[in-house]
C-alpha positions in Angstrom: -85.6 -60.9 -7.2 -82.0 -61.3 -5.8 -78.8 -62.5 -7.5 -78.9 -65.6 -5.3 -82.2 -66.6 -6.9 -80.8 -66.7 -10.4 -77.0 -67.3 -10.1 -75.2 -70.6 -10.6 -74.0 -71.6 -7.1 -70.4 -72.4 -6.3 -70.9 -76.2 -6.2 -72.1 -76.1 -9.8 -69.5 -73.6 -11.1 -66.5 -75.1 -13.1 -63.3 -73.3 -12.2 -59.6 -73.5 -13.1 -56.9 -73.2 -10.5 -53.6 -71.3 -10.4 -51.0 -72.2 -11.5 -52.5 -73.3 -14.9 -52.3 -72.9 -18.6 -54.4 -71.9 -21.6 -55.2 -75.6 -22.3 -57.1 -75.9 -19.0 -59.5 -73.1 -20.0 -59.8 -74.1 -23.7 -61.0 -77.5 -22.8 -64.0 -76.1 -20.9 -64.8 -73.4 -23.5 -64.8 -75.9 -26.4 -66.2 -79.1 -24.8 -68.8 -77.5 -22.5 -69.4 -74.3 -24.6 -68.7 -72.0 -21.6 -68.0 -68.4 -22.4 -65.8 -67.8 -19.4 -64.2 -69.7 -16.4 -63.5 -68.3 -13.0 -60.0 -68.6 -11.6 -59.3 -69.7 -8.0 -56.3 -70.4 -5.9 -55.8 -72.4 -2.7 -54.6 -70.2 0.2 -54.1 -71.5 3.8 -56.3 -74.4 3.1 -59.1 -72.3 1.7 -60.2 -71.4 -1.8 -59.7 -67.7 -2.9 -61.3 -66.1 -5.9 -58.7 -64.5 -8.2 -60.3 -63.5 -11.5 -61.9 -64.7 -14.8 -60.7 -66.0 -18.1 -63.1 -65.7 -21.1 -63.1 -66.8 -24.7 -62.3 -63.2 -25.7 -59.1 -63.3 -23.6 -57.9 -66.4 -25.4 -58.6 -64.9 -28.8 -57.0 -61.6 -28.0 -53.8 -63.1 -26.5 -53.0 -66.0 -28.8 -49.4 -66.3 -27.8 -49.9 -66.3 -24.0 -50.0 -69.6 -22.2 -49.9 -68.8 -18.5 -53.3 -68.7 -16.8 -52.1 -66.0 -14.4 -51.4 -63.7 -17.3 -54.6 -64.5 -19.2 -57.0 -63.9 -16.4 -58.4 -60.4 -15.6 -60.2 -58.6 -12.9 -63.9 -58.1 -13.4 -66.6 -56.5 -11.3 -68.1 -58.7 -8.6 -71.4 -58.7 -6.8 -73.1 -60.4 -3.8 -76.0 -62.8 -3.5 -78.3 -60.2 -1.9 -78.0 -57.7 -4.8 -81.1 -57.1 -6.8 -81.1 -58.7 -10.3 -81.9 -55.3 -12.0 -79.0 -53.7 -10.2 -76.6 -56.4 -11.4 -78.0 -56.0 -14.9 -77.1 -52.3 -14.8 -73.6 -53.3 -13.6 -73.2 -55.6 -16.5 -74.2 -52.9 -19.0 -72.0 -50.2 -17.3 -68.9 -52.4 -17.1 -69.5 -54.3 -20.4 -69.4 -57.6 -18.4 -71.2 -60.7 -19.6 -70.6 -62.5 -16.3 -70.2 -61.3 -12.8 -68.7 -63.5 -10.1 -70.7 -63.6 -6.9 -68.4 -63.4 -3.9 -68.7 -63.9 -0.2 -65.6 -62.1 1.3 -62.7 -63.6 -0.7 -64.5 -66.8 -1.6 -66.4 -67.5 -4.8 -70.1 -68.0 -4.0 -71.3 -68.5 -7.5 -71.6 -66.6 -10.9 -74.4 -64.7 -12.5 -74.4 -64.2 -16.3 -76.2 -62.2 -18.9 -78.0 -65.5 -19.7 -79.3 -65.7 -16.1 -80.8 -62.2 -16.4 -82.2 -63.1 -19.8 -83.8 -66.1 -18.3 -85.4 -63.9 -15.6 -86.8 -61.8 -18.5 -88.1 -64.8 -20.3 -89.8 -66.2 -17.2 -91.5 -62.8 -16.5 -89.6 -62.3 -13.2 -88.4 -58.9 -14.4 -89.9 -56.5 -16.9 -89.8 -57.6 -20.6 -92.7 -55.6 -22.2 -90.7 -53.3 -24.6 -90.7 -54.2 -28.2 -87.4 -55.3 -29.9 -87.9 -52.6 -32.5 -87.1 -50.1 -29.8 -84.2 -52.1 -28.5 -82.4 -53.4 -31.6 -79.2 -51.9 -33.0 -79.2 -50.6 -36.5 -75.4 -50.8 -36.8 -74.8 -54.4 -37.8 -71.4 -56.1 -38.1 -71.2 -58.1 -41.3 -68.7 -60.3 -43.2 -68.7 -61.9 -46.7 -69.6 -65.6 -47.1 -66.3 -66.3 -48.8 -64.0 -64.6 -46.2 -61.4 -66.9 -44.7 -62.3 -67.7 -41.1 -59.1 -66.0 -39.6 -60.0 -62.8 -41.4 -63.6 -62.9 -40.2 -62.3 -63.5 -36.6 -60.3 -60.3 -36.9 -63.3 -58.4 -38.2 -65.3 -59.6 -35.2 -62.5 -58.6 -32.8 -62.1 -55.1 -34.3 -65.8 -54.5 -34.3 -65.8 -55.5 -30.6 -69.0 -57.6 -30.9 -69.4 -61.4 -30.6 -70.9 -62.0 -34.1 -70.9 -61.2 -37.8 -73.9 -61.4 -40.1 -72.8 -63.3 -43.2 -73.7 -61.7 -46.6 -73.8 -63.5 -49.9 -73.0 -62.2 -53.4 -76.2 -60.2 -53.5 -75.5 -58.7 -50.0 -78.4 -60.6 -48.6 -78.2 -62.3 -45.2 -77.2 -65.9 -45.6 -76.0 -66.8 -42.1 -74.4 -65.7 -38.9 -70.9 -66.4 -37.5 -70.2 -66.1 -33.7 -67.2 -66.2 -31.4 -68.6 -69.6 -30.2 -68.3 -70.9 -33.8 -64.7 -69.9 -33.9 -63.8 -71.2 -30.5 -65.4 -74.6 -31.5 -62.9 -75.1 -34.3 -59.8 -73.3 -32.7 -56.9 -75.6 -31.9 -54.0 -75.1 -29.5 -50.8 -75.8 -31.3 -47.2 -76.1 -30.1 -44.0 -75.7 -32.0 -40.3 -75.2 -31.4 -37.2 -73.9 -33.2 -33.6 -72.9 -32.7 -31.8 -69.8 -34.0 -31.4 -69.8 -37.8 -33.7 -72.7 -38.5 -37.2 -72.7 -40.0 -40.2 -72.5 -37.8 -41.8 -75.9 -37.1 -45.2 -76.1 -38.6 -44.6 -73.3 -41.0 -46.3 -75.2 -43.9 -49.6 -74.2 -42.5 -50.1 -70.6 -43.7 -52.6 -69.7 -41.0 -50.7 -71.1 -38.0 -50.2 -68.4 -35.4 -46.9 -69.9 -34.2 -44.4 -67.5 -32.5 -41.1 -69.0 -31.5 -38.7 -67.3 -29.2 -35.1 -68.6 -29.2 -31.8 -67.5 -27.6 -28.6 -69.3 -28.6 -29.3 -72.9 -29.3 -31.9 -73.3 -26.6 -35.5 -74.3 -27.5 -38.4 -72.2 -26.3 -41.7 -73.8 -27.2 -44.8 -71.6 -27.3 -48.4 -72.4 -27.6 -50.9 -70.6 -29.8 -54.3 -70.8 -31.3 -54.7 -72.1 -34.8 -57.9 -71.1 -36.7 -58.9 -73.0 -39.9 -58.4 -71.0 -43.1 -61.6 -72.2 -44.9 -64.3 -69.8 -45.8 -66.9 -68.5 -43.3 -69.6 -70.5 -45.1 -68.0 -73.7 -43.6 -68.6 -72.6 -40.0 -71.5 -70.2 -40.0 -75.1 -71.0 -38.9 -77.1 -70.8 -42.1 -80.6 -69.2 -42.1 -80.5 -67.9 -38.5 -83.6 -67.5 -36.5 -84.9 -63.9 -36.8 -87.3 -61.5 -35.1 -89.7 -58.8 -36.3 -89.8 -55.4 -34.6 -93.2 -56.0 -32.9 -91.9 -58.9 -30.7 -91.4 -58.1 -27.1 -88.2 -58.3 -25.1 -89.7 -61.3 -23.2 -90.4 -63.1 -26.5 -86.9 -62.3 -27.7 -85.4 -63.7 -24.4 -87.4 -66.9 -24.8 -86.2 -67.3 -28.4 -82.6 -66.8 -27.4 -82.8 -69.4 -24.7 -84.6 -71.9 -27.0 -82.0 -71.5 -29.8 -79.0 -71.0 -27.4 -77.8 -67.8 -29.1 -76.7 -64.3 -27.8 -78.2 -62.3 -30.6 -81.0 -62.4 -33.1 -81.2 -60.5 -36.5 -84.2 -58.1 -36.8 -85.9 -58.3 -40.2 -88.5 -56.2 -42.1 -89.9 -58.5 -44.7 -86.9 -60.2 -46.2 -84.5 -57.4 -45.4 -82.1 -57.2 -42.5 -83.2 -54.2 -40.4 -80.9 -54.5 -37.3 -79.9 -56.9 -34.6 -81.0 -57.4 -31.0 -78.4 -58.8 -28.5 -79.0 -60.2 -25.1 -77.2 -57.2 -23.6 -79.8 -55.0 -25.3 -82.5 -56.8 -23.4 -80.9 -56.3 -20.0 -80.0 -52.6 -20.8 -83.7 -51.9 -21.1 -84.4 -53.0 -17.5 
């Protein structure tokens, strides 16, 4: 099976154009629940692919507004590449989405979800059991943790989720980057030298103001609500047992629209299987 058989073609790919701002991307990430958006630019009457902006980029650079500085280079592929080969590329480069290019033009995009769908449909191998694929090192947070703190825990762990534990250290939910992006808000403030920062009454506002003389320099940032994780997590997440196959796990991920599923042994948390673990087994 080739990349062209599973990718989203260019006519169906939402893009943002240079020059642009953080707001242009955040709209798509929040309203359409995308994980990343390709960046293009018009050149000599033709569209040229320039890079990608992901939800991770917005979270990691909260005080950057310019799209040109938020986007990054990622590996690309072509439509005639084998799906298993692009899966290996995703694992090696830690890339959740790979733009498909034809010369300098964007031909489409292939994502981890596209490969997971191929596993779910039986188009590529999915016979291994999740007990052999799941990770035993699980990122966790406490149910009462303020959301901005939990976001930092997720960022430092370099994973897109945190299993939420209650007072008895039992799993009570799961928090993901998507949950955080859904409630993040772009804020704007301004100040002059010697005065208080606008919006400072909100203790969790990530507002950075740069000023020289008496000129105003507004900046944009991301504000994350300060309420506890329990207000934003998914309670009682769908789980798997170790005897389920990669194909069954892929089907469950697609059905529930998640990127990871906790692995349980009885009532106890035993690990977690992520979509990237499924494609790493190909």
